[in-house]
N, C-alpha and C positions, 0 to 999 in steps of 0.2 A: 234825579241826579243830585249829588251832593252840592251844597252851596259853596263848599270849600274844596277845591281840587287839590290832589296831592302835590307836594313840592317835588320839583324835578331836578335831578342832577344827571348830566349827560357826559359820558366818559368814553374816550377813545383809548382802548387798551392795545398796545403794540407788543406782540410776542417777541419781536426782535429788539426793540429799543428799550423796553422797560422804563418808560417815561414816568415822571411824577404826575399824579392825577391832576387833570385840568378839567374844569366844568365847561364843556363846549358852548353852553348857553350863555356863558358870561366870560368867554375867553378874551374879550376885548378889554377887560379890566385887569391892569397889571398886578401880578402877584395875588390874584384872587384865590382865597381858600374856600372851597365848597362849604356850605352852611346848612345845618338842619336845626329847626326850632324844636326844642324839647316837647315831645308829645304830639308832633305833627306827623301825619302819614307822608312818607317820602318815597319817591319812585326813582330807582337807579337804572338808567338806560345805558347799555353798554354795546359798543361795536368793536369787533376784533380786527386788527390790522397786522400785517407782517412787513416790517420795514417801510411803512407808509402806504401800503397797498391793502385795500379792503379785502378781507378773506371771503371767498365764495364757497370753498370746500371746508366745512367744519366737522367732517366725519370723524376726525381723530380726537375730538373733544368728547369726553365721557360725561363730565359735569362741570359746572361753574360754581364757585363759592365766593361770596362777598362777606367780608368780616369787618367789624369795628373792634379795634384793640386799644388797650391803654397806651397813651402817648409816651410815658416815661420809659417804656421798655424798647428803646431804639438800639439798633446795631451801630457799631463804630463805623466811621467813614474810612474808605481806603483811598490812597493817593498814589499817583505815579511818582516814584522816588526822584526822578530827574526834573520833572516840571511842576510838581505839586498839584497836578490836575486831578480832579475827582474822577475816580474810575468805578465807583460803586455807589448806587443810589441807596440812601438810608431808608430803612423801613423797620417795622417792629420785628423783634426776634421771633423766629418761626415757632419756637416751643411755648410761646406765651398764649395762654387760653384767651379766646375772644370774648368780648362782652356780649356781642350780638353776632350771629352767624346765619346766613341764608344760602340755600343750595338750590340750583336749578339743574335738572337732568337734561341729557342731550336731546330728548324727545321734545322739549319745550323751546329749543333754540330755533329762531327764525333764520334759516339759511338762505332765504330768498331776498334778503335785504340788498338794495343797490346803493351805490355811492350817492346817487342823486337823492334818494329817500333819506339817507343819513344826513347829508348836507342841508336838507330842508329844515332840519331841527323839529320835524313834526313829532308830536307826542306818540309814543308806542312804536315808532319806526326805528327799531334797533335789533341787533342779534338777540339780546337778552334784556328783559325788563323784570327787575327784581324789586319788590315792594317791602319797605320797612313800615310796619303799622305803628300806631301810637304807643303801644306797649314796648316795642323795640326801641323807639327813640326817646323814651322817658328817662333820659340820662341827665346827670348833673352838668351844668354849664362848663365848658372848657374844650380843649383840643384833644382829639383822638386820632388814631391811625385808621384809614379806610384802605383795605387791601382787596384786590381781585385776583383770584387764582383759578387755574384750569387743571383738571386731571386728564391727561392724555391716555388713550387706551392702546391696545395692541402691544407689540413687543417693546415699544418705547414708553410703557406706562410709567408715569411719574407726575408729581404735582409741580406746577410752575407758577410762581407769582408773576403776573404780567403787568401789574400796576399797583402802586402804593403812594400814599400821600396823606397830608393832614386834612382832617375835616373838623369843622368847628360846631359845637353844640351850643345853641343860644337858649337862654333861660326864658321862662314865662310863657311857653307855648302850650303847656298841658292844661286842658280844660277840666273843670270839676264835674264829676258825674253825679254828685249829690251835694247838698248844702254843707258848709263846714260844720263840724261837730262842736266847735268851741269858738267863742268870740275872738280869741287871740289869733285865729287863723285868718281873720279878715284884715286886709291891708289896704290902705288908701294913699293917694298922693297927698302931699302937704296941703294943697288947696282943697281937696275933697274933705280931708280930715278937719281942717279949720271950719269949712262951711257946715259940715254935718253937726259938729259939736256946738257951733254957734247957734244953729237953728234949734237944737235940742234944749240948750240953755234958755233961749228965748221962750220956747214953749213951756218951760217949767217955771218961768218967772212969776206968773200971775195966777197960779192955780192953788187950790186949797188942799189937794191931796197929791203931793209930789211923788210918793211911793208908787201909787197906782199909775201915775203918768209915766214914770220911768219904766215900769213894767210893760205898759202898752207900747212904748217907743222901742222896745226890743233891745234894751241895753244889757239885759241879763244880769249875771252876778256882778259885773263890773259896776253896776249902778249902786250897789250897796257898799262899795269900798269907800274908805275915807278919801277925802280930797288929797290929791298928790301935790306935794309942795314942789315948786319950780326948782328949788336949789338942791334939796337932799331927798326928795320923794317921800318925806315923812308926812304923817297925818297932821293937818292944821285946822281941820274943821269937822264938825259933826253933821254938816248939811248933806254930805255925800254927793255933792253936785260937782262933776268934773269941769274944770275950766278949760277954755280953748288953749291957753298957754301951757298948762300943766300936762295935758294929754299930748300935745305936740312935742314937748320936751321929753316925755317918757318914750314916745315912739322913736324919736330921733336918736336918743342916747341908749335905749335899752332894747327895744324890739328889733329895729333895723340892724344894728351890729350883730345880734344873735342869729339873725336869719341870713346873714351874708358870710358864707364860709370862705376862708382863705384857700386859694388853690394856686400855689406857686407855679410858675412856668416850668415845664419839664426841662427847659434848657438850663435851669439854675440848680446848683447844689452838687452834692457828691453822693455816691452809693457806697456803703460799707458792707463788707461781705459776711460779717458776724464771726469771723475766726481770727483775722490778723489786722483788718483795716481799722485805723484810728487816725486822729489828727492831734498833733502836739503843739500847744501854744506857748510852751515854756513856762517859767515861774511867774506869770502875770496874775493880776487880780487877787493879790494876797490880802484877804479881808481881815481887818482888825475889829470889825463891828463898831467902828467909831462914827460911821455915817451910813446913810441909806444907800442901797444898791439894788440893781435889777438885772435879770437875765431874760433874753427873748430868743426863741428858737422855733423853727418849723421842722416837722419830721413826718415820715411816713414809714410804717413798719407793720409786719404781721408777726413779729417776734415777741418774746416775753423774757423776763428775768435778765434784762440787759441794761447797760448804762448809756444814757444820752450824754451826760456831762459829769465830770468829776475832777476835783482838785483836793488832794490830800490822800494820805495812806490810811493807817488804822487809827490814828489819834484824831487830831483836828481835821475837819474836812467839810465840804459841801458837795451835794450830789443830786442829780435828777436822773431817775431811772424808770423803766417799765418793770413792774414786779411780775411774779409768776402768773398773775391773773390778767395782766395787761393794763393795770391801773398805773397812772402817773404818780410817782412818789418823790417828794422833795425832802431832803434830810440835811440838817446842820448839826455839827458837833464841835465843841471846843476842846475835846479830849476827855472831859469828865461829865459834862452836861450836854445832852443833845435833844433834838426834837425833830419830828417828821410829820408831814401832812400828805394826804392822799386824795386823789380824785375819786368821785363816787361812780364814775363811768369808765369802762375800759376803752383804750384808744389804740390797741394793736389790731386795727381793722383794715390795714393796708390802704388807708386814706390819708391825705394830707391834713395835719392838725398844727395849730399854732399854740405855743405855751409861753407864758410870761410868769416868772417868779420874782416877786417884789418883797424886799426885806427892809423893814424899819426896826433897827435894833432897840432893844429895851422895852418893847411894847407887848401887851398881852395878846394883841392880834397883829403882831409885827411881821408875820410871814404869810404871804398871800399868793395863792396859785390861781392863775387865770388860764382857761383852756378855750380856744376858739372865741376869744373876746368876752367870755363869761366867767364870773367868779366861781371857782370850783372848790376851794378849801382855804382855811385860815389856821394859823398856829401861833404859839406863844414864843417870843424871843427874849422875854424880860430877864431870864436867868442865864442866857447863853453869852459866853465871853468871846474872846478873839478866835477867829478861824484860821489865823496865820499858820502857814506851814511851808516847808521848802520844796514841796513837790510841784511838778508842772501841771498845768491845766490841760485836760484831755477831753476831746469830744469822742464818744463812741467806745470808751473803755475805762477801766480803772488802772491808771498809771501805765497804759499801753500794754498791759499784760493779762487782763482777765475781764470777764463779763462784757464781751465785745457786742456791739450793737449791729444788727442786721437790718438794713433799710436805707432810706434816703434822708439827708439833712440839708437844710438851707436856711438863709436869713438868720444868722447867729449874731447877736449883739450883746455887749456888756455896758452897763450904765452906772455911773456913780451918782445915782438919784433914784427916788421912788417913782416909777412910771405910773401915770394916771390912766384911768380908763380911756381917755381921749388919746393919750400917747400910744397905748396898746392898739387901739383901733387904727391909728395911722400906720403903725408898723405892719399890721396885718394887711392893710389895703395897699400901701405904697412900697413895702419892702424896705430893706436896709438902705439901698441907694436913694430911694425916695425920701426916706427919713432924713438922711444927711442933706439932701437938696432943700428940704423945707425947714428943718430944725437947726441945721448947722452941726457943729461937733462939740458944743459945750456939754460937759459931763459925760462924754462918750469915751469909754475906755477902749473898745474894739468894735468893729463893724464889718461883718463878713457875709456877703451873699453866698460864699463858698462855691463860686463858679469861675474864679479867676485863674486860668492857666491850663496847661496840659501837663505840667510838671508836678512838682511836689510842694512848692511854696504857694500857700493860699493867701492872697493879699488883703490887708486891712484897709478899708476905705477911710478910716479915721486918721487923725493927725499923729497918732502914736506909733503907727506902723507895726502893730503887734501881729505880724504875719504868722500863720500856722504852717506846720509842716506835716504833710501826709506820709503815712508809712509807705515803705517801698512796695509792698503788695497789699491787696485787699481794699484799695480805695479806687473808685472809678468816677471820673467827672461825668455828669449827665450829658454835657455837651463839650467835649474837649476842643480846645482852640489850637490852631496851627502855629501861632506865635505866642511867646511868653517872655517873662523877664524875671530876674532874680535881683533882690535888693538887700542891702545891709547898711545900717547907720553906725557911725562912730568907729569905723575900721581903723586899726593901727597898722598901716601898710609898712611903716618903718620897723616897728616891732623888735627893737633891740639892735638894729644895725643892718648893714648890707647882707643880703642872702637869707634873711629871715622872712617868714611869711605869716599872714593871718588867713586862716581858712574860714570861709563862710559855711556854717553848719558842718564842721569838720567830721563829726561822728555819724552824720546822717546822709551824706552824699546827695546834694540837692539838684544837680543838673540832670535833666532827663536823658534817657537813652535816645540814641539816634537823633541827636540835635547838633546844630551848627551855631556857634556863637557869631553874633552879628556886630553889635556896637556896644561899647561901654560908655557910661556917663559917670563923671566924678565931680564931687562938690566938696570943697574944704569948709569945715565948720570952725577951723582955727586959723593957723598961719598959711599964707599962700605957699605953694610948692610947684615944682616943674614936673610935667608928665613924662618927660624924657627918661626919668628915673623910675617910672611906674610900670610894673609888670602885672599882667593879668593872665592867670594860668588855669587850666583844667587839670585836676590831679586826683588820683585815688587816695591821696594821703600817704603814699609810700615813698620810696626813694626816687622813683622816676617822675620827673615833672614835665608835662607836655605843655610847651610854651604856645599860647594862643596868639598873643600879639603884644606889642609895646606901644606906648603912647608917643605921639609927636611932641616936639619941644614947645609945648604951650604951657604958660603959667596958669595954674588953677588958683583963682583968688577966693576970697571969703564969700560963701553963699552964691557962687556962680557955677552953674552946671556946664561942663565942657564935654562934648562928644569925643570919644576915642575910637576911631575905626580899628577893627580887629581883622586879622588874616582870615580868609574864607576857606582855607584848605584843611581846616581841622574839623573832624566829625567824631563824636563820642560813640563808642560801641558798648561801653559799660557806664553805669551810673557814676557820676563824678562830683567832686567838690569844685568850688571856685576858690583859687588862692590869689591873694593880693600881696604884693611886696614892692618895696621902694628903698633906694639907697639915700633918699632925701629925709633927714630927720624931721622935717616939717610935715611929712605925710603921715600924721599920727591921729588925725581926727577927721576922717573924710567919709562922705556918703557915696556908696557905689551902687550903680545899677548896670546889669549886664543883660542885654536883649539876646534872645536866641530864636531860631526857627526849628521846629520839630519836624523831621522828615517822616518819621513813622510814629505817630502818637502812641504812647505806651499803654493807653487805656482804650 
């Protein structure tokens, strides 16, 4: 008998209810997600029910299929229009290829199972026992979908998914079948590392032949390398003896970050379709190359010859793209002189990757590309002048018209500083929201998880509110929300007198389809004014104005946010703008936020 028994996950699959997967062995733990350690043999025990009653006649089942699928390929949620109640369970899209698939024929089903045997939680007492061996579970850490489906035979032959839910893969479970082929594959805890190298250094202290001793200790080729300096890892000694401090610093700052891959949550970010989808940030980040700056972004794609980020047309511009081979290429041009750098590895492998582009103007190595926390390429910026141009900054296209990106994007940040290796490591591990929580907003131009909302405005977590605007089609939130808001700073609601309006994003229609406006908030950045004169409208920008609501007679003072209840009987059926107007001349420098509820999420 094996000393290590297979891990067990016990699932009740109801053909009527289609419940989310719950591990019956651990059902007393609230919101428990079934877990598999990477590389561990795992046994999936399944019993079939129909509206809560254990099935005794399984003759209509031809076969059972259990699959593990990527988590990011989830279907949108459906809601009851009147109550917003969820009426459809989320699961992976049916046409997405599984990572792992196991099939059991009808002849292997145990139809003698009783409810008492199932409730006993005894091992192997189930209708179906399907085993994932170590090669099946040797997956990267992270969440996946686990689905159970049955094929029904006879005249009603069809495939029905009867259970679906998240399953978590834990790292570190896969055993080594043979010794590592290289010393760099051996990892230790900080305490083990300190103890190991301290003892080795002590053993070498009083001997006459340190070269032979190092060889006997099994240090391999690492023993002949120069001493690593604690500050810059440069050689500072010809003794070749690694110190406790230098090795620990090297492991902490170089080895560990390179072995920890960023895997953004599948809930965050957007998916662009590769033909029309793009995100417009307006004319921000207009670089004169007078100071250092950095860009950080996470992406996932199997595409090539497409643009991740671009600002500028044919003259001055900066750009990050995947070339025809899948290499990451970063390019700068001032209109006459340009330079580009390229990764040595392709990254269109449909896995999440993190990139950071750091620019120090006027330096021979002033352009630096980091991918997944590691230095990938450097370039010369000493001769490149201003990159300033009037074009908007776009994610996923060139000026919203060509070279469209196909894949997922998340965690986009812009910095008016040169990010350090430590900064990049924190961005990879903590995400943009975690960065703001730890570092604050100093030198932060824009900060976007790219997950905020169900509509078209993607909100900036930084103080500048450089919100992005998604294209009308071709952009899907990885996890759309039921509620959202639209905001605009410095609105001139008076705008020349009574009857005049200022439209929020007038040419791009920002309010989602099938949404109801809820509450508006207004704050004056100048002189106080009265909300009785303030109108907030939803409009197509044409002649007809659909009045949504008017404010109560409340004075809005300087830097004080006032809620303005809106009428609830308005519902958009086409994509709309928000129009702000006032007959009060003082309503000329106000910040507006309009909350809405989306009845039928557009993505």
